[in-house]
Wavefront OBJ file of the C-alpha trace (Angstrom):
o trace
v 106.578 89.460 209.159
v 103.851 89.621 206.491
v 102.185 92.721 205.110
v 98.649 93.624 206.185
v 96.113 94.442 203.486
v 93.872 97.154 204.865
v 90.469 97.844 203.255
v 89.229 101.318 204.198
v 85.564 101.996 203.329
v 83.284 104.959 204.071
v 79.494 104.645 203.914
v 77.626 107.936 203.397
v 73.868 108.257 203.781
v 71.106 110.753 204.466
v 67.512 109.523 204.632
v 64.627 110.371 202.364
v 62.850 113.359 203.872
v 65.790 114.716 205.822
v 66.086 118.500 205.789
v 68.120 120.078 203.004
v 70.303 121.858 205.524
v 71.226 118.478 207.055
v 72.336 117.178 203.656
v 74.430 120.312 203.195
v 75.888 120.206 206.690
v 76.889 116.579 206.183
v 78.538 117.479 202.906
v 80.435 120.473 204.270
v 81.512 118.902 207.564
v 82.166 115.302 206.510
v 81.926 114.258 202.850
v 83.769 117.194 201.263
v 86.682 117.481 203.716
v 87.113 113.693 203.743
v 87.461 113.716 199.948
v 89.860 116.661 200.064
v 92.210 114.827 202.413
v 91.988 111.552 200.495
v 92.959 113.341 197.266
v 96.239 114.373 198.882
v 97.235 110.704 199.084
v 96.902 109.359 195.527
v 98.845 106.166 196.272
v 96.237 104.920 198.713
v 93.283 102.831 197.611
v 89.934 103.043 199.321
v 86.239 102.237 198.992
v 83.072 104.299 199.111
v 79.350 103.779 199.258
v 76.664 106.453 199.210
v 72.912 106.015 198.986
v 71.200 107.015 195.762
v 69.390 110.098 197.068
v 72.676 111.374 198.499
v 74.427 110.895 195.154
v 71.552 112.826 193.566
v 71.890 115.681 196.054
v 75.648 115.990 195.654
v 75.384 115.716 191.877
v 72.918 118.591 191.811
v 74.544 120.843 194.399
v 78.241 119.968 194.177
v 79.119 118.608 190.715
v 82.852 119.104 191.332
v 82.709 116.344 193.951
v 81.215 113.998 191.359
v 84.047 114.832 188.943
v 86.617 113.956 191.593
v 84.934 110.645 192.334
v 84.814 109.810 188.638
v 88.536 110.574 188.300
v 89.427 108.388 191.291
v 87.356 105.516 189.907
v 89.066 105.802 186.529
v 92.515 105.724 188.164
v 91.694 102.584 190.150
v 92.181 104.307 193.496
v 88.511 104.186 194.453
v 85.983 101.381 194.320
v 82.304 102.254 194.722
v 79.861 99.799 196.248
v 76.335 99.352 195.006
v 73.351 98.862 197.302
v 69.633 99.445 197.546
v 69.178 102.820 195.850
v 67.125 104.354 198.658
v 68.914 102.460 201.452
v 66.196 99.949 202.378
v 66.630 97.075 204.804
v 66.756 94.639 201.897
v 65.500 91.666 203.887
v 62.317 93.584 204.753
v 61.144 94.324 201.213
v 59.823 91.999 198.484
v 62.402 90.228 196.309
v 61.209 92.069 193.204
v 61.979 95.357 194.969
v 65.348 94.114 196.235
v 66.399 93.419 192.653
v 64.843 96.669 191.400
v 66.621 98.820 193.989
v 70.000 97.157 193.381
v 69.704 97.395 189.597
v 68.713 101.058 189.873
v 71.812 101.797 191.948
v 74.195 99.735 189.815
v 72.939 101.396 186.637
v 73.352 104.820 188.230
v 76.954 104.115 189.228
v 77.841 102.863 185.765
v 76.214 105.858 184.058
v 77.491 108.507 186.490
v 81.000 107.257 187.233
v 81.779 104.809 184.461
v 82.121 101.910 186.888
v 82.783 98.849 184.739
v 81.791 96.689 187.672
v 79.775 97.525 190.761
v 79.624 94.027 192.132
v 79.867 94.778 195.833
v 76.946 95.847 197.960
v 76.516 97.807 201.162
v 73.667 96.342 203.211
v 71.766 99.033 205.086
v 72.542 98.779 208.811
v 74.365 95.547 207.905
v 71.096 93.674 208.448
v 71.705 90.130 207.257
v 69.366 87.236 206.668
v 70.642 84.016 205.015
v 68.083 84.172 202.195
v 69.765 87.343 200.898
v 72.646 85.369 199.377
v 70.462 84.061 196.565
v 68.793 87.308 195.546
v 72.079 89.249 195.777
v 73.832 86.709 193.607
v 70.993 86.839 191.090
v 71.406 90.645 191.023
v 75.043 90.297 189.929
v 76.516 90.953 193.367
v 79.726 89.112 194.256
v 80.374 90.361 197.789
v 79.028 92.268 200.751
v 80.457 93.598 204.012
v 79.196 92.595 207.475
v 80.354 93.082 211.051
v 82.567 90.629 212.866
v 79.645 90.409 215.314
v 77.761 88.469 212.622
v 80.563 85.935 212.540
v 80.824 85.854 216.326
v 77.117 85.017 216.513
v 77.971 81.919 214.445
v 80.542 80.902 217.074
v 83.618 82.197 215.249
v 86.469 84.045 216.954
v 86.139 87.678 215.900
v 89.825 88.363 216.592
v 90.872 85.576 214.233
v 88.812 86.674 211.217
v 90.841 87.534 208.143
v 90.101 88.184 204.490
v 86.678 87.110 203.289
v 84.400 84.098 203.561
v 81.884 82.451 201.254
v 78.278 81.560 201.927
v 75.504 80.211 199.726
v 71.752 79.910 199.510
v 70.240 77.243 197.278
v 73.592 76.946 195.512
v 73.983 80.695 194.884
v 77.323 81.858 196.325
v 78.203 85.187 197.899
v 81.453 86.414 199.451
v 81.359 88.242 202.790
v 84.067 90.509 204.236
v 84.035 90.872 208.054
v 84.376 94.397 209.461
v 86.686 94.718 212.440
v 84.813 96.212 215.398
v 88.163 96.986 216.995
v 89.108 99.169 214.035
v 85.631 100.742 213.938
v 86.098 101.874 217.530
v 89.713 102.975 217.009
v 89.116 104.988 213.837
v 89.015 107.970 214.245
v 88.614 108.113 218.025
v 92.000 106.847 219.185
v 95.519 108.030 218.462
v 96.869 107.078 215.057
v 99.762 105.251 216.732
v 97.345 102.803 218.357
v 96.008 101.724 214.969
v 99.477 101.381 213.458
v 100.546 99.277 216.438
v 97.556 97.054 215.809
v 98.584 96.602 212.172
v 102.094 95.688 213.304
v 100.639 93.152 215.702
v 98.556 91.600 212.915
v 101.562 91.436 210.590
v 103.591 89.600 213.221
v 100.874 87.030 213.984
v 100.023 85.596 210.621
v 102.979 83.272 209.963
v 103.716 84.550 206.488
v 100.077 84.748 205.314
v 98.981 88.266 204.386
v 96.154 89.248 206.740
v 93.257 91.249 205.291
v 91.320 93.507 207.653
v 88.402 95.842 206.994
v 87.298 99.124 208.540
v 83.957 100.068 206.989
v 81.693 102.493 208.793
v 79.609 105.655 208.576
v 81.307 108.527 206.779
v 79.503 110.922 209.120
v 81.815 109.873 211.945
v 84.528 111.742 210.013
v 83.245 115.216 210.703
v 79.530 115.245 211.475
v 79.343 113.355 214.757
v 79.781 115.581 217.832
v 83.283 117.018 218.039
v 84.686 114.990 215.143
v 85.126 117.806 212.607
v 87.646 119.576 214.818
v 89.348 116.307 215.709
v 89.504 114.767 212.231
v 90.315 117.865 210.181
v 91.310 120.885 212.252
v 93.547 118.756 214.480
v 94.545 116.655 211.489
v 93.672 113.124 212.611
v 92.818 111.895 209.085
v 95.886 113.475 207.520
v 98.081 111.915 210.191
v 96.444 108.529 209.715
v 96.869 108.463 205.939
v 100.456 109.690 206.247
v 101.156 106.951 208.779
v 99.796 104.355 206.345
v 102.200 105.608 203.700
v 105.143 105.728 206.100
v 104.466 102.167 207.226
v 103.982 100.701 203.775
v 106.376 97.898 204.693
v 103.786 96.446 207.059
v 100.433 97.716 205.710
v 99.049 98.436 202.251
v 95.612 99.676 201.274
v 93.429 97.660 198.924
v 89.938 97.559 197.467
v 87.497 94.720 197.987
v 87.690 93.613 194.362
v 91.488 93.522 194.460
v 91.408 91.155 197.394
v 88.825 88.945 195.676
v 91.204 88.618 192.726
v 94.401 88.025 194.701
v 93.300 86.140 197.811
v 91.422 82.891 198.273
v 88.306 82.638 200.386
v 89.044 81.875 204.039
v 86.309 79.241 204.017
v 82.626 78.521 203.914
v 80.387 80.236 206.461
v 76.696 80.276 207.318
v 75.703 83.316 209.317
v 72.471 83.653 211.330
v 70.149 86.650 211.118
v 72.157 89.505 212.559
v 73.216 93.129 212.380
v 75.904 95.113 214.158
v 75.948 94.406 217.865
v 74.382 97.692 218.982
v 71.394 97.082 216.709
v 70.818 93.762 218.438
v 70.427 95.713 221.706
v 68.105 98.378 220.307
v 65.719 95.900 218.682
v 64.908 94.192 221.982
v 61.722 95.116 223.882
v 62.534 97.931 226.298
v 62.288 95.795 229.442
v 64.434 93.047 227.893
v 66.892 95.652 226.634
v 67.489 96.873 230.178
v 68.123 93.293 231.356
v 70.441 92.697 228.407
v 72.437 95.812 229.272
v 72.748 94.596 232.863
v 74.111 91.265 231.622
v 76.573 93.048 229.343
v 77.827 95.131 232.262
v 78.223 91.969 234.301
v 80.217 90.112 231.657
v 81.463 93.045 229.598
v 85.113 92.347 230.239
v 84.863 88.784 228.978
v 85.202 88.772 225.180
v 84.176 85.135 225.007
v 80.952 85.908 226.888
v 80.082 88.679 224.419
v 80.628 86.240 221.579
v 77.741 84.156 222.853
v 75.536 86.992 224.113
v 73.137 87.956 221.360
v 70.370 90.527 221.511
v 67.379 90.869 219.247
v 66.589 90.690 215.551
v 65.955 93.727 213.321
v 62.409 92.650 212.446
v 61.555 92.853 216.150
v 61.209 96.614 215.660
v 57.943 95.776 213.888
v 56.744 94.183 217.115
v 58.245 96.802 219.401
v 56.594 99.691 217.530
v 53.109 99.139 216.076
v 53.537 102.321 214.018
v 56.625 100.853 212.346
v 54.678 97.697 211.578
v 51.794 99.678 210.063
v 54.224 101.658 207.905
v 55.984 98.454 206.833
v 52.712 96.727 205.941
v 51.588 99.848 204.093
v 54.804 99.593 202.074
v 54.157 95.929 201.282
v 50.563 96.704 200.294
v 51.614 99.538 197.980
v 54.363 97.324 196.547
v 51.770 94.700 195.637
v 49.663 97.385 193.951
v 52.606 98.724 191.954
v 53.586 95.187 190.954
v 50.125 94.757 189.474
v 50.466 98.169 187.846
v 53.810 97.233 186.259
v 52.573 93.849 185.064
v 49.642 95.524 183.348
v 52.151 97.839 181.619
v 50.482 101.071 182.498
v 52.221 104.360 181.717
v 54.652 106.089 184.119
v 55.634 102.839 185.818
v 59.111 104.254 186.486
v 57.647 107.118 188.522
v 55.553 104.727 190.567
v 58.501 102.414 191.211
v 60.826 105.273 192.188
v 58.247 106.594 194.655
v 57.740 103.107 196.098
v 61.495 102.560 196.443
v 61.893 105.928 198.173
v 59.185 104.849 200.622
v 61.343 101.856 201.543
v 64.182 103.990 202.982
v 65.017 102.263 206.254
v 65.659 105.092 208.710
v 62.114 105.760 209.911
v 61.232 102.083 210.403
v 63.354 101.651 213.558
v 64.974 103.482 216.441
v 68.353 103.241 218.136
v 70.794 105.970 219.073
v 69.637 108.084 216.135
v 66.137 109.594 216.102
v 64.793 107.335 213.341
v 61.175 106.381 213.963
v 60.836 109.205 216.510
v 61.369 111.864 213.823
v 57.994 112.789 212.262
v 59.512 114.396 209.161
v 61.172 111.092 208.241
v 57.971 109.073 208.754
v 55.985 111.695 206.852
v 58.419 111.483 203.940
v 57.984 107.709 203.734
v 54.193 108.029 203.708
v 54.387 110.841 201.162
v 56.363 108.621 198.783
v 54.120 105.592 199.328
v 51.021 107.718 198.746
v 52.578 109.162 195.602
v 53.058 105.645 194.250
v 49.567 104.593 195.361
v 48.017 107.662 193.772
v 49.523 106.718 190.397
v 47.982 103.258 190.803
v 44.592 104.608 191.866
v 44.261 106.948 188.922
v 44.738 104.069 186.506
v 43.237 101.083 188.319
v 40.779 102.135 191.050
v 37.364 102.622 189.487
v 35.228 103.651 192.472
v 35.445 103.942 196.280
v 35.418 100.653 198.166
v 35.998 98.946 201.487
v 38.756 96.343 201.185
v 38.737 93.763 204.008
v 41.847 91.675 204.753
v 44.542 91.133 207.373
v 46.519 94.284 206.598
v 48.930 94.204 209.546
v 49.427 90.410 209.578
v 48.049 89.812 213.092
v 45.450 87.213 211.902
v 42.649 89.773 212.336
v 41.029 91.600 209.447
v 41.286 95.349 209.017
v 38.833 97.438 206.976
v 40.384 99.750 204.401
v 38.304 102.441 202.739
v 39.969 103.456 199.471
v 39.037 106.218 197.061
v 40.895 108.522 194.696
v 40.855 111.247 197.359
v 41.626 109.435 200.583
v 42.224 106.237 202.538
v 40.605 105.460 205.909
v 42.003 102.344 207.608
v 39.976 100.925 210.507
v 40.948 98.274 213.061
v 37.933 96.604 214.759
v 40.328 94.712 217.055
v 41.960 97.928 218.254
v 38.980 99.756 219.656
v 37.356 100.296 216.272
v 39.893 103.050 215.653
v 41.128 104.778 212.522
v 44.846 104.027 212.458
v 45.557 105.583 209.052
v 43.900 108.498 207.310
v 45.579 109.484 204.055
v 44.805 112.505 201.916
v 46.356 112.070 198.463
v 46.240 115.750 197.559
v 48.312 116.600 200.642
v 50.407 113.419 200.382
v 49.982 113.008 204.108
v 48.835 110.432 206.668
v 47.068 112.458 209.351
v 47.220 109.674 211.943
v 50.994 109.294 211.643
v 51.474 109.940 215.370
v 53.886 108.009 217.576
v 52.654 106.610 220.882
v 54.486 107.680 224.042
v 56.407 104.591 225.202
v 58.898 103.638 227.834
v 62.402 103.282 226.407
v 65.182 101.605 228.349
v 67.328 104.744 228.190
v 64.619 106.712 230.017
v 65.866 105.112 233.243
v 69.326 106.494 232.573
v 67.866 109.947 231.980
v 65.811 109.814 235.192
v 68.751 108.558 237.240
v 71.086 111.262 235.942
v 68.707 114.155 235.369
v 70.499 116.341 237.914
v 73.853 115.735 236.229
v 72.702 116.154 232.638
v 74.485 118.718 230.473
v 73.169 120.666 227.524
v 74.404 119.077 224.311
v 75.127 122.538 222.889
v 77.671 123.049 225.703
v 79.304 119.686 225.053
v 79.390 119.434 221.268
v 83.136 120.058 220.940
v 84.003 116.957 222.940
v 85.158 114.094 220.713
v 83.266 110.904 221.416
v 81.445 108.107 219.662
v 77.670 108.186 219.450
v 77.718 105.278 221.926
v 79.017 107.482 224.756
v 77.554 107.026 228.258
v 77.326 110.795 228.814
v 73.815 112.129 229.541
v 73.267 115.106 227.257
v 69.972 116.923 226.819
v 68.833 119.509 224.297
v 66.749 121.247 226.969
v 66.191 120.936 230.688
v 62.913 119.730 232.214
v 62.493 116.672 230.020
v 61.554 114.489 232.999
v 58.079 116.067 232.967
v 57.458 114.467 229.576
v 58.457 110.936 230.525
v 54.844 109.792 230.454
v 53.464 106.750 228.673
v 50.267 105.848 226.866
v 48.440 102.581 227.532
v 46.876 102.586 224.055
v 48.047 103.267 220.539
v 47.612 106.801 219.267
v 44.831 106.735 216.663
v 41.474 108.371 215.966
v 38.056 107.439 217.382
v 39.575 106.094 220.594
v 36.541 105.724 222.845
v 37.286 106.887 226.394
v 34.924 106.912 229.353
v 36.340 109.357 231.914
v 35.467 110.757 235.304
v 33.047 113.692 234.814
v 35.455 116.000 236.673
v 38.528 115.028 234.605
v 41.193 117.762 234.353
v 42.918 118.749 231.128
v 46.451 118.369 232.500
v 45.691 114.967 234.022
v 44.446 113.646 230.717
v 47.351 115.204 228.827
v 49.957 113.536 231.044
v 48.171 110.190 231.460
v 47.265 110.846 235.085
v 43.672 109.639 234.932
v 41.576 106.512 235.326
v 39.913 104.845 232.349
v 36.334 104.020 233.434
v 35.471 101.834 230.438
v 37.009 98.937 228.503
v 36.406 100.338 225.027
v 39.757 101.970 224.247
v 41.451 98.823 222.942
v 38.473 96.463 222.970
v 37.141 94.412 220.060
v 34.281 95.929 218.057
v 31.983 93.902 215.805
v 32.064 95.357 212.352
v 29.822 95.477 209.255
v 30.064 97.401 206.006
v 26.786 98.942 204.833
v 27.205 100.583 201.449
v 30.131 102.963 201.881
v 29.611 103.206 205.641
v 31.125 101.024 208.332
v 29.160 100.227 211.496
v 30.984 99.046 214.626
v 29.549 98.031 217.980
v 30.795 96.722 221.299
v 29.127 95.513 224.484
v 31.418 96.473 227.314
v 31.660 97.862 230.806
v 31.753 101.368 232.241
v 32.315 101.535 235.972
v 31.057 97.960 236.256
v 27.844 98.712 234.347
v 26.884 97.150 231.012
v 27.159 99.662 228.177
v 26.880 99.309 224.412
v 28.658 101.675 222.057
v 27.814 101.784 218.356
v 29.695 104.025 215.971
v 29.158 104.554 212.273
v 31.917 106.011 210.124
v 30.687 107.571 206.891
v 33.435 108.694 204.489
v 32.809 111.715 202.308
v 34.963 113.484 199.737
v 37.638 114.874 202.061
v 37.015 113.293 205.441
v 34.434 111.381 207.400
v 31.514 111.669 209.782
v 31.437 109.660 213.026
v 28.028 108.996 214.611
v 27.839 107.441 218.091
v 25.143 105.784 220.150
v 25.844 104.986 223.822
v 23.276 102.763 225.565
v 23.085 102.096 229.295
v 22.184 98.381 229.391
v 22.467 98.089 233.152
v 19.704 98.217 235.761
v 20.970 101.396 237.382
v 21.417 105.005 236.330
v 24.838 105.956 235.003
v 26.658 109.279 234.751
v 29.070 109.200 231.838
v 31.736 111.426 230.359
v 32.203 109.998 226.888
v 35.360 111.220 225.136
v 36.081 109.926 221.602
v 39.660 111.062 220.981
v 41.101 111.982 217.593
v 44.776 112.406 216.630
v 46.186 114.659 213.924
v 49.753 114.619 212.680
v 50.332 118.276 211.939
v 53.719 119.214 210.526
v 54.705 121.304 213.560
v 53.424 122.496 216.907
v 51.692 125.866 217.341
v 49.834 127.698 220.074
v 46.600 126.162 218.775
v 47.671 122.709 219.953
v 46.914 123.261 223.633
v 43.572 124.243 225.130
v 40.914 123.457 227.743
v 37.972 124.783 225.783
v 34.385 125.183 226.992
v 31.086 124.897 225.119
v 32.672 124.274 221.738
v 30.718 123.245 218.647
v 33.354 123.922 215.973
v 37.154 123.481 216.014
v 39.649 124.037 213.242
v 43.419 124.149 212.924
v 45.513 125.326 209.970
v 48.801 123.724 208.937
v 51.011 126.311 207.283
v 53.435 123.776 205.762
v 50.817 121.416 204.339
v 48.545 124.328 203.365
v 45.473 122.543 204.691
v 42.960 123.047 207.490
v 41.457 120.364 209.711
v 37.840 121.259 210.449
v 35.644 119.461 213.015
v 31.958 120.221 213.549
v 30.231 118.690 216.592
v 26.539 117.855 216.781
v 26.222 119.775 220.042
v 28.258 122.045 222.261
v 30.818 120.223 224.358
v 33.988 120.831 226.318
v 37.135 120.125 224.359
v 40.616 119.024 225.432
v 43.347 119.868 222.939
v 46.957 118.991 223.675
v 50.214 118.068 221.918
v 51.599 114.543 222.136
v 55.347 114.889 222.721
v 57.889 112.123 223.152
v 61.354 112.037 224.707
v 63.933 110.115 222.720
v 67.667 109.717 222.598
v 69.640 110.867 219.573
v 73.282 111.273 218.590
v 73.133 114.814 219.995
v 71.374 113.978 223.243
v 67.899 113.512 224.684
v 65.241 115.604 222.989
v 61.519 116.303 223.113
v 59.698 115.830 219.821
v 56.205 116.904 218.798
v 54.334 113.937 217.316
v 50.805 115.233 216.835
v 47.780 116.884 218.395
v 45.007 115.207 220.363
v 41.465 116.600 220.102
v 39.050 115.188 222.686
v 35.383 116.249 222.951
v 33.760 115.567 226.331
v 30.100 114.546 226.121
v 28.539 114.365 229.599
v 25.218 112.600 230.192
v 23.138 110.955 232.903
v 21.583 107.798 231.478
v 18.729 105.904 233.070
v 18.551 102.105 232.653
v 17.961 101.342 228.970
v 18.418 104.963 227.939
v 20.702 105.936 225.055
v 22.486 109.087 223.976
v 23.659 110.097 220.505
v 26.648 112.195 219.500
v 28.320 112.930 216.187
v 31.025 115.009 214.606
v 32.250 115.618 211.098
v 36.002 115.786 210.352
v 37.169 117.209 207.062
v 40.232 118.679 205.376
v 40.152 121.911 203.434
v 42.950 123.036 201.132
v 43.944 126.665 201.555
l 1 2 3 4 5 6 7 8 9 10 11 12 13 14 15 16 17 18 19 20 21 22 23 24 25 26 27 28 29 30 31 32 33 34 35 36 37 38 39 40 41 42 43 44 45 46 47 48 49 50 51 52 53 54 55 56 57 58 59 60 61 62 63 64 65 66 67 68 69 70 71 72 73 74 75 76 77 78 79 80 81 82 83 84 85 86 87 88 89 90 91 92 93 94 95 96 97 98 99 100 101 102 103 104 105 106 107 108 109 110 111 112 113 114 115 116 117 118 119 120 121 122 123 124 125 126 127 128 129 130 131 132 133 134 135 136 137 138 139 140 141 142 143 144 145 146 147 148 149 150 151 152 153 154 155 156 157 158 159 160 161 162 163 164 165 166 167 168 169 170 171 172 173 174 175 176 177 178 179 180 181 182 183 184 185 186 187 188 189 190 191 192 193 194 195 196 197 198 199 200 201 202 203 204 205 206 207 208 209 210 211 212 213 214 215 216 217 218 219 220 221 222 223 224 225 226 227 228 229 230 231 232 233 234 235 236 237 238 239 240 241 242 243 244 245 246 247 248 249 250 251 252 253 254 255 256 257 258 259 260 261 262 263 264 265 266 267 268 269 270 271 272 273 274 275 276 277 278 279 280 281 282 283 284 285 286 287 288 289 290 291 292 293 294 295 296 297 298 299 300 301 302 303 304 305 306 307 308 309 310 311 312 313 314 315 316 317 318 319 320 321 322 323 324 325 326 327 328 329 330 331 332 333 334 335 336 337 338 339 340 341 342 343 344 345 346 347 348 349 350 351 352 353 354 355 356 357 358 359 360 361 362 363 364 365 366 367 368 369 370 371 372 373 374 375 376 377 378 379 380 381 382 383 384 385 386 387 388 389 390 391 392 393 394 395 396 397 398 399 400 401 402 403 404 405 406 407 408 409 410 411 412 413 414 415 416 417 418 419 420 421 422 423 424 425 426 427 428 429 430 431 432 433 434 435 436 437 438 439 440 441 442 443 444 445 446 447 448 449 450 451 452 453 454 455 456 457 458 459 460 461 462 463 464 465 466 467 468 469 470 471 472 473 474 475 476 477 478 479 480 481 482 483 484 485 486 487 488 489 490 491 492 493 494 495 496 497 498 499 500 501 502 503 504 505 506 507 508 509 510 511 512 513 514 515 516 517 518 519 520 521 522 523 524 525 526 527 528 529 530 531 532 533 534 535 536 537 538 539 540 541 542 543 544 545 546 547 548 549 550 551 552 553 554 555 556 557 558 559 560 561 562 563 564 565 566 567 568 569 570 571 572 573 574 575 576 577 578 579 580 581 582 583 584 585 586 587 588 589 590 591 592 593 594 595 596 597 598 599 600 601 602 603 604 605 606 607 608 609 610 611 612 613 614 615 616 617 618 619 620 621 622 623 624 625 626 627 628 629 630 631 632 633 634 635 636 637 638 639 640 641 642 643 644 645 646 647 648 649 650 651 652 653 654 655 656 657 658 659 660 661 662 663 664 665 666 667 668 669 670 671 672 673 674 675 676 677 678 679 680 681 682 683 684 685 686 687
């Protein structure tokens, strides 16, 4: 019987923009007690990774923790992994930023903890693309850690993986340790004895060769996930596990990644396809395909060989699945290109600009799975705030005067029109209904069109099917379970009412033609008929001075109609002027409703209303300390309503406020050839 080398690694992370109380709760319920128990077992070796902003938080709020980490590093008991400082999906950012983020983290670890070497890297969400091997190697990285699912997707037997493997890209080598999914699911959810029995099994199967196995996973599962704090600490699971490792030292010993690299040979060359952990491959699929994939998994779930060859989607597919994620990603790339120019021209405060850019690359709000992610406005807002901070530094040094910049911003082979000034950005998409899909105010550090569209998610079916059996998550939080549990938990009852879906992207200047007797509630819950084809239609576009003029010949109720709209930016907002022409040979009654969206920081009583004869509307945001002010050219009825989504999270299904829709209703009877004009001015006032 040979001895198993067990590599135990915790990965701790909180995203940019997460609430301070969440950071503190994570520390008190998971990071601190985990460290306290580990310190009681000084003979054991282990590994740790934490994202840069989390290290900063703990260093500022809990310096004693930092001292303990430094002591463990000095003794050789703890190895710390490097990574992208702000936890980006490395494959999704430019190479210059990959290297910058890694170097920033490695330098921090050396300065803070005295790490002589920080040559291992934690890849955010274990998202792997083959091209990473070269840039990681060039950054001084010797190894990374990926799931056994990555290896299985290359046709390898996940149960037979041991030690580490070596890959290369253009001759640049990188070592890769496979993470055991079996151990990830055992620890800490199953009895300690089950894990020890597994180690004994491994020791008996290797024919004299020391097997090396890895359990590397989220540190939050040791105390912050539902029910785990009681299980792991109050009931003593972690203490029992570490004691069992010590008591069974004849068959298992703990090790660090670097130790194994020095004492064990590579298990062979490997070339892995683009992959992440298996659950991510499910989440990244389109919702309809995800449901089919889940059905296939249920059908063949008991066949481990079948799962080896069943692969889901690819992380970048989130940028197709969610247009808002794609816009945020392309905004990040655009700002990165600006900051690269800024750095190359050696302007002052480049470090501040780079740090803000890197913070805007934090991965969590660019995708959605079992955690809230993209569905959480405060995380998206934080990313935009950081990107705008970086862009503002660039603008103050480089941008001379306001301009319209025309290029394919979102990489869909169609040009977008970007108005840029030192006060604001207004991004317009002629191919998406001539809408404003981004409106940034630099003083507020906020994108006011950062509103998520209401979409069907595959898990909505599960919620609908089990709505009568759902339990409040607050009543079920003491139950120990993984975040992948099949239980249907809700944060409030009545969520089924909000399972409604939009057939257009949430943006501003969305041109609706509605029935003249449209009801507020019907429009709010998507229970209405669109009379025109302007909402997502293509508008011809021309820039005239600092104004942009868009026009479309379309249909309303089968009649030919032309809509022309002119957007005129001013210091802190814009004016929209419309002309609607009846080009048919018959009279036409219209209800023209150009919708605007505003991403306020929270919902208030002002976000719902069926208002009559309105010529002026305003709404104050207490957190941002600004007021949105809209003045209409004439009195009109006004629909105001909150856009709220239903999403799954680690604590259950929840309703989330995304933004507020403001829809003026202009009613007219137009004779053949007759036109009608409408306008409104939208501005932001600081309070």
